[in-house]
C-alpha positions in Angstrom: -15.4 -117.8 -17.6 -14.1 -114.7 -16.3 -10.5 -116.1 -17.3 -11.2 -116.9 -20.7 -13.5 -113.4 -20.5 -9.7 -111.3 -19.4 -7.9 -113.6 -22.2 -10.1 -112.9 -24.9 -9.8 -108.6 -24.0 -6.0 -109.3 -23.4 -5.8 -110.6 -27.2 -8.5 -108.2 -29.2 -6.1 -105.8 -27.1 -3.0 -107.1 -28.5 -4.2 -107.3 -31.8 -5.0 -103.7 -31.7 -1.5 -102.7 -30.8 -0.6 -105.7 -34.1 -2.3 -103.4 -36.1 -1.3 -99.7 -34.8 2.4 -101.1 -35.4 1.4 -102.5 -38.8 -0.2 -98.8 -39.6 2.9 -97.4 -38.9 4.9 -100.0 -40.7 2.9 -98.8 -43.6 3.7 -95.5 -43.2 7.2 -96.3 -42.8 6.8 -97.5 -46.6 4.7 -95.6 -48.5 5.1 -91.7 -46.4 1.5 -92.3 -45.8 -0.6 -92.3 -43.4 -3.8 -95.0 -43.1 -6.0 -92.5 -41.2 -5.8 -89.1 -40.9 -5.8 -89.2 -37.2 -2.8 -91.3 -36.8 -0.9 -88.4 -38.6 1.1 -86.8 -35.5 1.1 -84.1 -37.9 -2.1 -83.0 -38.4 -3.2 -82.4 -34.5 -0.4 -83.5 -32.9 0.9 -86.7 -30.9 -2.1 -86.2 -27.8 -4.1 -86.2 -30.4 -3.0 -90.3 -32.0 -2.5 -91.3 -28.8 -5.9 -90.4 -27.3 -7.4 -91.8 -30.7 -5.6 -95.0 -29.8 -7.3 -95.2 -26.5 -10.6 -94.3 -28.0 -10.6 -96.9 -30.5 -8.9 -99.6 -28.2 -12.0 -98.7 -25.3 -14.5 -99.0 -28.3 -13.5 -102.5 -29.2 -13.8 -103.9 -26.2 -16.4 -102.1 -25.6 -18.5 -103.6 -28.8 -16.7 -106.6 -27.9 -18.8 -107.1 -24.5 -22.2 -105.6 -26.5 -21.8 -108.5 -28.8 -21.0 -110.5 -25.6 -24.1 -109.3 -24.0 -26.1 -109.9 -27.2 -25.0 -112.9 -27.5 -25.7 -114.6 -23.6 -29.2 -112.9 -24.0 -30.7 -114.6 -27.1 -28.5 -118.1 -25.7 -31.1 -116.9 -22.8 -34.3 -116.4 -24.2 -33.9 -119.5 -26.8 -33.0 -121.8 -23.8 -36.3 -122.8 -22.6 -38.0 -123.4 -26.7 -35.0 -125.9 -27.3 -35.9 -128.1 -24.6 -39.5 -128.4 -25.6 -38.4 -128.1 -29.7 -35.8 -131.4 -28.4 -39.0 -133.2 -26.6 -41.3 -132.4 -29.7 -39.2 -134.8 -32.1 -38.7 -137.1 -29.3 -42.2 -137.9 -29.5 
């Protein structure tokens, strides 16, 4: 289970990186940045790097929260599934 979770998180981070690279391509084509915080002329490269790291961390955090809520829902409904199944069979 842990390996699958690590693979999901790695996949999310890869997609984040690909998205930021895609926004770079968009900048090369149009000359404009998709988001102001990705423009190094706005606050500097350090701010861009901090924004990218924060967005990647938020992606992992939200994924973890979603997984936790999903697991909680599964645990809460596990007994009711058995009761419902037993009622349907009787």
